[in-house]
PLY file of the C-alpha trace (Angstrom):
ply
format ascii 1.0
element vertex 359
property float x
property float y
property float z
element edge 358
property int vertex1
property int vertex2
end_header
66.40 57.12 81.44
63.57 57.65 83.74
61.68 61.14 83.35
64.46 63.98 84.86
64.47 67.82 84.37
65.85 69.18 81.18
68.85 71.36 81.52
70.41 73.68 79.14
72.09 71.05 77.20
69.47 68.66 77.26
68.41 68.66 73.19
71.76 69.44 71.99
73.02 65.58 73.95
69.86 63.92 72.56
71.27 65.04 68.98
74.55 64.13 70.19
73.74 60.74 70.87
71.80 59.72 67.85
73.57 57.81 64.99
75.26 54.31 64.77
78.00 53.56 66.65
81.37 54.11 64.88
84.20 51.80 64.42
86.72 52.03 67.16
89.84 53.11 65.06
87.78 56.34 64.35
86.46 56.51 67.95
89.86 56.65 69.51
92.22 57.64 67.08
89.83 61.27 66.95
89.39 61.10 70.78
93.39 61.60 71.18
93.36 63.76 68.41
90.92 66.51 69.68
92.08 65.79 73.59
95.99 66.57 72.37
95.33 69.55 70.05
92.84 71.37 72.55
93.88 70.51 75.98
97.83 69.45 75.74
100.37 72.29 76.86
102.42 73.79 73.86
105.39 73.00 75.87
105.49 69.07 76.42
107.80 68.05 79.31
106.67 70.59 81.47
106.19 69.87 85.24
103.53 72.44 85.92
101.41 71.40 83.23
99.86 68.05 81.82
99.95 65.70 79.16
97.08 64.24 78.63
97.25 60.09 78.01
95.91 58.63 75.18
93.06 56.13 74.88
95.31 54.41 71.75
98.91 52.90 72.12
99.82 54.85 68.73
99.37 58.52 67.72
99.58 59.22 63.88
98.62 62.92 63.68
101.75 65.57 63.00
102.57 68.20 65.20
101.39 70.41 61.94
97.96 68.85 62.38
97.53 69.25 66.04
98.45 72.96 65.57
95.86 73.00 62.50
93.11 71.84 64.53
94.14 74.22 67.59
94.05 77.22 65.24
90.93 76.36 63.55
89.03 75.91 66.97
90.50 79.26 68.25
89.02 81.05 65.48
85.73 79.90 66.10
86.07 79.61 70.03
83.16 82.66 69.77
80.84 80.19 68.72
80.94 77.63 71.34
80.35 80.59 74.06
77.17 81.44 72.76
73.39 81.51 74.52
72.51 78.08 72.99
74.41 74.95 73.04
73.22 74.66 69.14
75.91 77.23 68.64
78.70 74.40 69.35
77.62 72.27 66.31
77.77 75.74 64.14
81.28 75.73 65.46
82.29 72.52 65.09
81.02 72.56 61.62
83.36 75.53 60.80
86.29 74.24 62.27
86.10 71.12 60.26
85.42 73.28 57.12
88.88 74.61 57.81
90.14 71.46 58.14
89.10 70.12 54.68
90.08 73.53 53.28
93.08 74.31 50.81
96.34 73.53 52.45
95.36 71.54 54.95
97.73 68.80 57.07
97.98 65.53 55.03
96.52 63.93 57.78
93.18 65.85 57.54
93.40 65.43 53.83
93.83 61.64 54.05
90.76 61.35 56.86
87.63 59.92 55.05
84.37 61.11 55.92
83.30 58.55 59.41
86.35 60.08 60.34
85.69 63.75 59.89
82.29 62.89 61.14
83.51 61.81 64.81
86.23 64.57 64.84
83.03 67.34 64.46
81.19 65.40 67.26
84.33 65.36 69.43
84.77 69.22 68.57
81.15 70.06 69.27
81.30 67.77 72.81
84.21 68.99 74.25
83.69 72.74 72.89
80.48 73.23 74.65
81.93 72.55 78.24
83.94 75.91 77.57
80.34 77.63 77.76
79.55 79.60 81.25
76.45 77.81 80.68
77.38 74.50 81.07
76.86 72.55 84.30
80.47 71.50 84.32
83.98 72.27 82.95
86.94 70.40 82.25
90.50 71.25 84.11
93.41 69.97 85.21
93.64 68.69 89.00
96.12 67.11 91.42
95.10 63.46 91.84
95.00 61.69 94.98
98.43 59.88 94.18
100.34 62.70 93.61
100.23 62.99 90.11
98.40 65.50 87.42
95.43 64.63 85.39
91.71 65.77 83.89
88.81 65.94 85.65
85.24 67.65 85.35
84.07 70.37 88.09
80.84 71.70 88.42
80.31 75.60 87.19
77.02 75.72 88.99
74.96 73.84 91.49
73.68 70.73 90.47
70.31 69.35 92.31
70.43 65.63 93.14
68.71 63.60 90.76
70.05 66.22 87.86
70.99 64.56 84.54
74.35 66.78 83.27
74.20 66.00 79.77
77.04 68.09 78.69
79.20 64.99 80.59
78.24 62.73 77.53
80.16 59.93 76.68
79.81 57.08 73.67
81.15 53.94 72.73
82.49 52.42 69.07
80.77 49.67 67.66
83.78 47.05 68.18
87.13 46.35 69.95
89.39 46.05 67.07
91.47 48.72 68.14
94.09 48.08 70.56
93.55 50.74 73.66
95.31 51.74 76.98
92.23 50.27 78.94
91.54 53.54 80.45
87.92 54.10 80.04
86.37 50.47 79.21
82.31 50.23 80.21
80.15 47.68 79.48
77.27 48.24 77.01
73.48 46.73 77.46
70.93 45.15 75.52
68.81 48.16 75.47
71.59 50.12 73.14
72.65 49.82 69.57
75.28 47.41 69.68
74.87 44.28 67.25
73.13 41.79 68.94
75.27 39.38 71.24
77.65 41.70 71.59
77.06 43.46 74.68
80.72 43.70 75.94
82.92 45.97 77.35
83.69 49.21 74.95
86.14 51.93 75.06
84.34 55.38 76.54
85.05 58.29 74.37
83.91 62.01 75.05
84.08 64.10 78.01
82.39 61.73 80.39
85.54 59.67 80.06
87.22 62.85 82.36
85.37 61.76 85.37
87.39 60.18 88.19
86.85 57.34 90.35
86.18 57.12 94.18
85.46 54.25 95.90
82.73 55.72 98.49
82.36 59.39 98.08
81.36 59.60 94.45
78.53 61.93 93.81
77.30 60.89 90.02
76.68 57.95 88.46
76.37 56.76 84.58
73.41 55.94 82.83
72.81 54.51 79.75
70.76 56.24 76.97
68.46 53.41 75.57
68.65 52.97 71.53
72.08 54.85 71.05
75.57 54.14 72.01
75.46 56.97 74.40
76.03 57.47 78.19
75.15 60.62 80.26
75.47 61.48 84.04
73.25 62.08 86.74
73.85 63.39 90.31
73.56 61.32 93.35
73.08 63.93 95.73
73.46 68.10 95.76
76.78 69.17 94.37
77.76 72.57 94.70
79.63 74.58 92.43
83.45 74.06 92.30
82.98 70.33 93.42
84.69 68.00 91.28
82.34 65.03 89.94
83.44 61.38 90.88
82.02 58.31 90.05
82.52 54.74 91.22
83.96 52.95 88.37
83.66 49.35 90.50
85.46 47.49 92.89
87.55 45.55 90.41
89.03 48.36 88.72
92.06 49.15 90.64
92.08 46.63 93.21
94.06 46.93 96.33
96.50 49.73 95.03
93.17 52.09 94.51
94.57 55.62 94.37
91.12 57.48 94.97
91.12 59.99 97.96
88.90 57.72 99.75
91.72 54.47 99.78
94.61 57.20 100.04
93.11 58.44 103.02
92.38 54.70 104.44
95.74 53.88 104.04
97.25 56.82 105.47
95.33 56.11 108.64
96.04 52.79 108.79
99.76 53.85 108.16
100.06 52.51 104.61
101.07 55.06 101.70
100.05 54.41 98.30
101.39 57.26 96.62
103.78 56.91 94.08
107.42 56.99 94.35
108.40 59.57 92.19
112.09 58.63 92.18
111.69 55.46 91.26
108.64 55.10 89.39
109.42 55.71 85.60
107.12 55.29 82.87
107.88 55.17 78.84
107.33 58.47 77.29
103.91 58.91 75.41
102.94 57.97 71.94
102.24 61.89 71.53
105.37 63.00 72.51
107.06 63.30 69.22
103.87 64.90 67.99
104.05 67.63 70.60
107.52 68.39 70.63
107.16 68.99 67.07
103.94 71.19 67.74
106.19 73.17 70.08
108.53 73.70 67.34
106.17 75.36 64.80
104.66 77.32 67.33
107.90 78.43 68.51
109.17 79.49 65.27
105.68 81.15 64.31
106.24 83.43 67.44
109.60 84.37 66.01
108.43 85.36 63.03
105.65 87.25 64.60
108.07 88.97 66.78
110.42 89.70 63.72
107.06 91.16 61.84
106.74 93.21 64.85
110.02 94.48 64.76
109.66 95.51 61.38
106.60 96.91 61.52
107.90 99.37 64.80
110.90 99.92 62.63
108.74 101.34 59.79
106.32 103.11 61.78
109.60 104.76 63.59
110.73 105.80 60.31
107.42 107.16 59.32
107.09 109.00 62.56
110.62 110.38 61.70
109.97 111.50 58.30
106.38 113.13 59.33
108.65 115.07 62.06
110.84 116.51 59.41
108.04 117.29 57.26
106.43 118.79 60.04
109.14 121.19 60.37
109.58 121.97 56.96
105.69 122.97 56.64
106.31 125.06 60.46
109.08 126.96 58.91
107.76 127.47 55.60
104.56 129.36 57.47
106.88 131.23 59.73
108.72 132.48 56.82
105.60 133.66 55.35
104.24 134.95 58.46
107.49 137.19 58.77
107.17 138.21 54.86
103.81 139.18 55.60
104.59 141.57 58.59
107.41 142.90 56.50
104.64 143.77 53.84
102.62 145.32 56.30
105.22 147.42 57.86
106.24 148.68 54.26
102.86 149.23 53.36
102.43 151.25 56.59
105.54 153.33 56.28
104.49 153.94 52.65
101.15 155.56 53.51
102.47 157.65 56.62
105.24 159.29 54.03
102.84 160.57 51.26
102.77 164.65 51.53
99.43 166.00 52.16
98.42 168.50 49.28
97.02 171.46 50.67
0 1
1 2
2 3
3 4
4 5
5 6
6 7
7 8
8 9
9 10
10 11
11 12
12 13
13 14
14 15
15 16
16 17
17 18
18 19
19 20
20 21
21 22
22 23
23 24
24 25
25 26
26 27
27 28
28 29
29 30
30 31
31 32
32 33
33 34
34 35
35 36
36 37
37 38
38 39
39 40
40 41
41 42
42 43
43 44
44 45
45 46
46 47
47 48
48 49
49 50
50 51
51 52
52 53
53 54
54 55
55 56
56 57
57 58
58 59
59 60
60 61
61 62
62 63
63 64
64 65
65 66
66 67
67 68
68 69
69 70
70 71
71 72
72 73
73 74
74 75
75 76
76 77
77 78
78 79
79 80
80 81
81 82
82 83
83 84
84 85
85 86
86 87
87 88
88 89
89 90
90 91
91 92
92 93
93 94
94 95
95 96
96 97
97 98
98 99
99 100
100 101
101 102
102 103
103 104
104 105
105 106
106 107
107 108
108 109
109 110
110 111
111 112
112 113
113 114
114 115
115 116
116 117
117 118
118 119
119 120
120 121
121 122
122 123
123 124
124 125
125 126
126 127
127 128
128 129
129 130
130 131
131 132
132 133
133 134
134 135
135 136
136 137
137 138
138 139
139 140
140 141
141 142
142 143
143 144
144 145
145 146
146 147
147 148
148 149
149 150
150 151
151 152
152 153
153 154
154 155
155 156
156 157
157 158
158 159
159 160
160 161
161 162
162 163
163 164
164 165
165 166
166 167
167 168
168 169
169 170
170 171
171 172
172 173
173 174
174 175
175 176
176 177
177 178
178 179
179 180
180 181
181 182
182 183
183 184
184 185
185 186
186 187
187 188
188 189
189 190
190 191
191 192
192 193
193 194
194 195
195 196
196 197
197 198
198 199
199 200
200 201
201 202
202 203
203 204
204 205
205 206
206 207
207 208
208 209
209 210
210 211
211 212
212 213
213 214
214 215
215 216
216 217
217 218
218 219
219 220
220 221
221 222
222 223
223 224
224 225
225 226
226 227
227 228
228 229
229 230
230 231
231 232
232 233
233 234
234 235
235 236
236 237
237 238
238 239
239 240
240 241
241 242
242 243
243 244
244 245
245 246
246 247
247 248
248 249
249 250
250 251
251 252
252 253
253 254
254 255
255 256
256 257
257 258
258 259
259 260
260 261
261 262
262 263
263 264
264 265
265 266
266 267
267 268
268 269
269 270
270 271
271 272
272 273
273 274
274 275
275 276
276 277
277 278
278 279
279 280
280 281
281 282
282 283
283 284
284 285
285 286
286 287
287 288
288 289
289 290
290 291
291 292
292 293
293 294
294 295
295 296
296 297
297 298
298 299
299 300
300 301
301 302
302 303
303 304
304 305
305 306
306 307
307 308
308 309
309 310
310 311
311 312
312 313
313 314
314 315
315 316
316 317
317 318
318 319
319 320
320 321
321 322
322 323
323 324
324 325
325 326
326 327
327 328
328 329
329 330
330 331
331 332
332 333
333 334
334 335
335 336
336 337
337 338
338 339
339 340
340 341
341 342
342 343
343 344
344 345
345 346
346 347
347 348
348 349
349 350
350 351
351 352
352 353
353 354
354 355
355 356
356 357
357 358
């Protein structure tokens, strides 16, 4: 990489870039787990929300595993919003420790160290995007083909040539795991792939959330030599609130490209590329069962929490009623004592005035 301005998350990103490439099974499986647990809507099949697509063709974690990861992340969420990005490493370590603790879901109990290492990496990489100091943030957006999807948006102004260290991505060491080909990228001989294996690999991490545009894109990918990491840099000044877009290459979508540039071009020429929502059908996502399971668990937890709240309120009302009764008794005793004291004073006064005076 060329000499560039070091941003807020520069050292943090360099730390995350280190290490040998992991196997694709761990990379794909844990990427899908983290995205579904942290960013998928609680209620699936909701038209107002976006259920993330998966890199893998299958999804093994249960709804309880999704819920445990989400709960662990929420418990330590404040660590990802600290003044320094390094706090995200502490936060991801705490999340991992929570999942390794007693009573964890069998999915995590059966994970080996390599799987938990990549899980911790992903939690740190995505968690830092929540920080207000991060240059970019992850959000759901309306795509140009009428659907919804994730996108990276600038949180602050970004100068031309500036590296966006938070938008980091990595590739595994192999292609042995079947994927949906959502984010494939070609590695280079200068990266730490096995010699002669500089092939296309699946990209995981925040960088894969950047959407494609054919012409009006504003960022580009750069390899981090000696690692399996890719980083993003701005091709022109990017204003706060602008979506980051990248040119995937001419062959990626072909003539059916759904990006804004191609949609506008075909609208001008009288051809529409928007999908027909009435006729277009797709298979249910592999995560549907787990997401519905999690929704059921969350609904049951909410019912139990509501019942606990009602019981606490009932006990509080009864306690207040008892306190009111006790206060009334205390006031009645106090009033009786006051009246008795007043009568005693009157009797004493009357007795003193009736005593005859001896001459």
